[in-house]
Backbone bond lengths (Angstrom), bond angles and torsions (degrees), N, CA, C in turn:
res aa  C-N    CA-C-N  psi(-1)  N-CA   C-N-CA  omega(-1)  CA-C   N-CA-C  phi
1 M - - - 1.482 - - 1.468 109.40 -
2 S 1.291 117.42 139.52 1.459 122.66 -169.76 1.526 115.39 -81.91
3 V 1.354 118.44 -48.12 1.444 119.50 -167.67 1.526 112.84 -112.40
4 L 1.296 118.02 -57.97 1.451 122.41 -175.25 1.504 114.94 -107.09
5 E 1.268 118.29 154.44 1.438 121.41 172.14 1.491 110.02 -78.15
6 A 1.336 117.41 157.69 1.452 119.70 174.94 1.539 107.87 -82.24
7 H 1.325 115.65 142.77 1.460 122.49 -177.34 1.525 109.98 -122.92
8 S 1.320 114.80 138.33 1.476 119.46 177.53 1.513 107.40 -147.61
9 H 1.333 115.05 148.50 1.459 118.19 169.01 1.500 111.99 -168.69
10 I 1.319 113.88 153.63 1.446 123.93 173.35 1.534 104.35 -91.42
11 S 1.324 116.66 137.88 1.463 120.27 -175.52 1.511 111.68 -137.77
12 S 1.322 116.58 140.05 1.435 119.43 172.83 1.514 110.32 -96.95
13 S 1.306 117.67 0.78 1.488 121.88 178.60 1.504 109.12 -94.04
14 P 1.317 117.79 152.49 1.472 121.47 175.45 1.537 111.26 -54.01
15 I 1.313 115.73 147.46 1.426 123.48 176.35 1.518 109.71 -106.94
16 F 1.305 117.63 134.31 1.429 121.43 -179.70 1.548 108.82 -122.45
17 V 1.315 116.42 145.94 1.463 119.07 173.08 1.531 108.23 -79.82
18 S 1.298 114.37 122.53 1.495 120.27 -178.89 1.506 109.09 -82.99
19 S 1.317 114.55 146.50 1.472 119.08 174.09 1.536 108.65 -90.30
20 Q 1.316 118.77 0.76 1.441 123.89 178.34 1.556 109.70 -85.50
21 I 1.295 116.69 125.23 1.458 122.13 171.93 1.534 107.38 -97.32
22 P 1.337 116.21 136.45 1.462 119.39 179.94 1.534 108.77 -53.64
23 D 1.344 116.19 139.53 1.420 122.60 -177.57 1.540 108.37 -85.16
24 I 1.324 114.56 83.59 1.489 121.87 -179.18 1.547 105.82 -127.59
25 P 1.303 117.52 101.82 1.489 119.90 -175.28 1.492 114.98 -55.55
26 E 1.375 118.14 -30.48 1.446 120.90 -178.76 1.525 114.39 -78.20
27 M 1.295 116.72 -12.45 1.493 122.53 -175.27 1.513 111.77 -75.29
28 G 1.307 115.88 118.77 1.485 120.11 177.66 1.496 113.04 -107.05
29 G 1.347 117.46 -12.00 1.452 121.16 -179.90 1.537 109.64 -138.44
30 F 1.350 115.11 133.92 1.469 118.75 -179.57 1.554 104.57 -138.87
31 V 1.329 115.53 122.23 1.477 120.26 -178.42 1.502 109.17 -120.28
32 V 1.352 115.53 136.23 1.473 122.51 177.28 1.528 106.37 -122.19
33 F 1.324 115.16 125.61 1.481 119.91 171.40 1.529 106.16 -111.40
34 S 1.326 117.42 133.52 1.441 122.47 172.47 1.528 109.94 -122.69
35 G 1.338 116.31 122.96 1.436 121.11 173.04 1.517 108.30 -89.14
36 I 1.343 117.21 120.16 1.477 122.01 -170.08 1.536 108.30 -113.68
37 V 1.321 115.91 140.52 1.491 120.52 176.65 1.523 108.60 -69.53
38 R 1.327 115.35 122.04 1.437 119.27 179.39 1.552 110.48 -104.86
39 N 1.311 116.79 163.40 1.464 120.09 -174.54 1.512 115.73 -92.33
40 L 1.350 116.73 11.42 1.443 121.90 -176.93 1.511 109.77 -146.81
41 N 1.338 118.09 132.71 1.455 121.51 174.73 1.498 109.34 -144.44
42 E 1.318 117.54 119.93 1.459 123.35 179.64 1.482 113.14 50.03
43 G 1.354 114.50 45.13 1.441 122.13 174.83 1.508 115.25 82.78
44 K 1.324 119.51 -3.01 1.476 122.70 -178.95 1.496 110.49 -106.27
45 K 1.337 118.06 136.30 1.454 123.18 178.86 1.532 107.90 -73.30
46 V 1.338 115.67 127.33 1.460 122.97 -176.75 1.547 105.45 -101.36
47 T 1.363 117.31 137.36 1.465 121.24 174.86 1.549 111.52 -98.43
48 H 1.310 114.80 -36.47 1.498 120.18 179.11 1.523 109.24 -168.57
49 L 1.314 116.84 170.65 1.443 123.34 174.78 1.530 109.85 -123.62
50 E 1.313 115.83 159.81 1.466 120.89 169.36 1.506 107.02 -132.03
51 Y 1.349 116.52 128.68 1.452 121.64 176.04 1.520 109.78 -109.17
52 E 1.328 115.61 143.58 1.473 121.93 175.37 1.510 108.60 -130.98
53 A 1.336 115.21 144.75 1.477 120.18 175.91 1.522 107.60 -157.87
54 Y 1.301 115.99 154.79 1.444 121.67 165.76 1.503 106.09 -88.73
55 A 1.321 114.65 100.54 1.488 120.39 -169.57 1.512 115.34 -54.56
56 P 1.362 121.31 -42.45 1.459 117.21 -179.37 1.533 112.99 -61.17
57 M 1.310 117.27 -40.15 1.470 120.95 -179.15 1.558 109.28 -72.46
58 A 1.320 117.14 -44.82 1.474 118.36 179.98 1.521 112.50 -63.78
59 N 1.317 118.24 -39.98 1.441 122.00 177.36 1.529 111.07 -60.88
60 E 1.321 116.40 -45.52 1.466 120.41 179.88 1.543 111.67 -62.56
61 M 1.341 115.46 -41.05 1.468 118.83 178.80 1.504 112.52 -67.49
62 I 1.300 116.05 -41.60 1.494 118.65 179.11 1.523 111.01 -66.38
63 R 1.316 115.37 -39.69 1.495 119.97 176.26 1.508 109.32 -59.54
64 A 1.304 118.99 -44.01 1.454 121.59 178.76 1.538 112.09 -63.49
65 I 1.289 118.17 -38.74 1.470 122.76 175.55 1.521 109.30 -61.05
66 L 1.339 116.14 -47.77 1.466 120.09 179.92 1.506 110.27 -61.06
67 E 1.330 118.35 -42.21 1.466 121.51 179.00 1.558 109.51 -63.83
68 D 1.313 117.52 -40.95 1.450 119.30 176.27 1.520 112.22 -61.02
69 A 1.337 117.04 -40.86 1.418 120.38 179.49 1.536 110.76 -66.80
70 C 1.343 117.41 -36.83 1.447 120.94 179.10 1.510 111.24 -67.39
71 K 1.338 118.58 -29.03 1.438 121.89 176.46 1.527 112.27 -75.49
72 K 1.337 113.91 -37.08 1.489 120.95 -176.08 1.510 111.59 -74.68
73 W 1.344 114.32 -36.53 1.493 121.27 178.28 1.550 107.76 -123.23
74 D 1.237 117.26 155.31 1.478 121.06 179.37 1.531 107.76 -86.04
75 L 1.306 116.78 74.24 1.478 121.29 -176.61 1.534 110.77 -82.62
76 L 1.290 114.95 142.45 1.455 122.65 174.69 1.531 110.11 -100.02
77 H 1.352 116.52 -18.79 1.447 121.49 -179.86 1.502 109.34 -150.10
78 A 1.314 116.62 137.44 1.467 122.27 175.00 1.515 108.66 -149.87
79 N 1.341 116.93 129.30 1.447 121.34 -177.71 1.546 108.20 -147.79
80 C 1.331 116.53 140.18 1.483 122.15 175.49 1.520 107.60 -144.84
81 I 1.337 113.46 127.59 1.469 121.27 174.99 1.506 107.43 -126.30
82 H 1.328 116.49 134.24 1.458 120.53 178.19 1.518 107.67 -125.62
83 R 1.319 116.99 131.86 1.479 123.29 178.23 1.506 111.10 -77.95
84 V 1.304 115.16 151.89 1.469 123.44 167.93 1.553 105.88 -130.07
85 G 1.321 114.27 163.54 1.474 118.96 179.64 1.522 109.43 95.86
86 K 1.349 115.95 -164.70 1.459 123.32 -175.19 1.546 109.36 -84.22
87 L 1.321 116.20 126.17 1.461 121.28 178.44 1.536 109.83 -121.70
88 G 1.319 114.91 133.22 1.476 119.72 177.43 1.509 112.32 -88.13
89 I 1.310 116.10 169.45 1.465 121.18 176.90 1.536 109.63 -56.07
90 S 1.331 115.68 139.06 1.479 124.76 179.23 1.525 114.16 77.45
91 E 1.352 118.69 -1.11 1.445 118.84 175.25 1.559 109.49 -81.79
92 I 1.331 114.67 152.04 1.451 121.22 -179.89 1.549 109.75 -80.89
93 A 1.332 117.50 124.26 1.462 122.53 178.07 1.471 111.92 -90.92
94 V 1.328 117.15 -35.07 1.472 121.92 -178.59 1.493 109.05 -151.62
95 I 1.322 114.18 144.84 1.478 120.55 174.34 1.512 109.29 -133.77
96 V 1.345 115.15 138.88 1.458 121.43 177.55 1.569 106.13 -128.95
97 E 1.276 114.70 129.86 1.469 121.77 177.63 1.518 107.89 -121.22
98 T 1.352 116.09 135.57 1.483 121.39 173.98 1.495 108.79 -138.10
99 G 1.327 115.36 142.51 1.426 120.38 176.11 1.520 110.03 -138.71
100 S 1.333 115.51 142.90 1.470 119.89 -179.07 1.532 107.81 -155.32
101 I 1.303 114.29 175.54 1.478 120.94 179.24 1.499 108.35 -62.46
102 H 1.334 120.41 -40.43 1.436 123.58 -175.39 1.563 110.43 -118.52
103 R 1.310 116.35 147.45 1.477 121.43 -176.32 1.510 112.62 -64.57
104 A 1.375 117.57 -36.15 1.473 118.09 -177.51 1.539 111.63 -59.59
105 E 1.322 116.80 -41.16 1.485 120.90 177.56 1.520 110.80 -64.07
106 A 1.310 116.48 -39.91 1.457 120.81 -179.31 1.542 110.47 -64.73
107 Y 1.333 116.24 -44.27 1.516 119.91 176.81 1.490 111.54 -64.74
108 E 1.289 118.77 -53.71 1.460 123.81 -176.04 1.513 112.78 -57.82
109 S 1.314 114.17 -47.07 1.492 119.82 179.71 1.506 112.99 -64.06
110 N 1.335 114.72 -37.34 1.476 118.51 -178.94 1.515 109.26 -63.15
111 R 1.326 116.47 -47.60 1.486 120.62 -179.04 1.513 110.59 -63.34
112 Y 1.316 117.34 -38.74 1.451 123.84 178.03 1.522 110.18 -60.67
113 I 1.294 116.54 -43.19 1.457 120.56 -176.64 1.492 111.36 -69.45
114 I 1.357 118.59 -48.29 1.471 117.94 -177.98 1.513 110.72 -68.55
115 D 1.336 119.27 -34.73 1.474 118.14 177.76 1.509 110.90 -63.68
116 R 1.291 118.40 -43.60 1.459 121.04 -178.58 1.573 110.86 -69.40
117 V 1.298 119.25 -39.05 1.448 121.36 177.84 1.555 109.58 -61.77
118 K 1.325 116.52 -47.92 1.453 119.93 -178.00 1.534 112.56 -66.60
119 H 1.346 118.32 -30.29 1.454 120.48 -177.25 1.530 113.87 -93.96
120 E 1.328 118.20 -23.82 1.468 119.63 -169.99 1.536 114.36 -114.10
121 V 1.295 118.37 -32.57 1.455 121.19 -173.17 1.517 111.08 -81.88
122 P 1.342 119.03 129.00 1.446 120.23 -176.14 1.528 110.76 -76.49
123 I 1.351 114.37 83.65 1.468 122.78 173.78 1.517 104.74 -121.89
124 W 1.333 117.71 121.58 1.411 121.90 -173.06 1.536 109.69 -103.63
125 K 1.335 114.33 137.97 1.473 121.28 -177.42 1.526 110.23 -119.60
126 K 1.299 114.02 129.90 1.486 121.42 174.58 1.511 107.51 -116.06
127 E 1.356 112.60 127.46 1.485 119.37 -179.77 1.549 109.29 -99.16
128 F 1.301 116.21 136.50 1.467 122.50 176.78 1.519 107.24 -112.15
129 Y 1.349 115.08 133.53 1.487 121.40 -170.98 1.531 110.94 -110.18
130 L 1.320 115.59 159.17 1.457 123.27 179.73 1.505 112.50 -61.27
131 D 1.340 117.90 -27.78 1.493 119.21 177.85 1.501 114.07 -78.28
132 G 1.345 118.26 1.65 1.472 123.28 178.07 1.519 112.68 94.48
133 S 1.327 118.55 -7.81 1.447 118.99 179.44 1.549 109.45 -85.20
134 S 1.324 114.91 170.06 1.470 120.58 176.78 1.527 107.77 -147.75
135 E 1.312 115.79 159.67 1.463 120.89 -176.76 1.514 110.08 -156.05
136 W 1.320 116.10 136.64 1.458 122.05 172.39 1.525 107.39 -71.43
137 S 1.306 116.24 137.65 1.459 122.08 176.18 1.508 109.38 -64.97
138 K 1.314 117.43 143.29 1.438 121.24 179.87 1.538 108.86 -93.06
139 G 1.295 117.77 12.36 1.454 121.49 179.26 1.509 111.86 99.62
140 C 1.282 112.74 171.16 1.487 119.60 -179.02 1.487 109.76 -79.41
141 A 1.334 117.84 118.43 1.444 123.37 -178.40 1.512 112.85 -91.35
142 H 1.304 116.34 -6.08 1.458 121.51 -177.20 1.513 109.59 -78.11
143 E 1.330 114.20 152.79 1.477 121.36 179.54 1.510 110.98 -62.03
144 S 1.319 114.57 140.41 1.486 120.47 175.50 1.490 108.14 -117.79
145 H 1.379 114.05 171.66 1.446 119.62 179.29 1.493 107.81 -86.30
């Protein structure tokens, strides 16, 4: 990676989308993905989520994913933050930022990072429903890269 180091961390604090774009003159594309807690999953009304992770292990794994992305694409910026704890509807659960000289690299690398984080990093999600029931997520069933 040319300019910035990759950053990752597990956080119990709320995540906000910043209006600040990294000051990297060479960067022509900057992509931000935000995974947001929604109020419906598989036909059931969701009231909130709880995420758990062993932060030292999750941080190391996310950092390795970011490093892999930086090797695969010529990224100038890579960042991933994942929340743990209780999250309400509309709160951000995960954010991924990527920046590169060209937009295609920024888009492709961003998708690569979020797919790998969701499929590989041991972060557990429990969904709580309006009917009072709760259930641990069985993982992301959607196709990944």
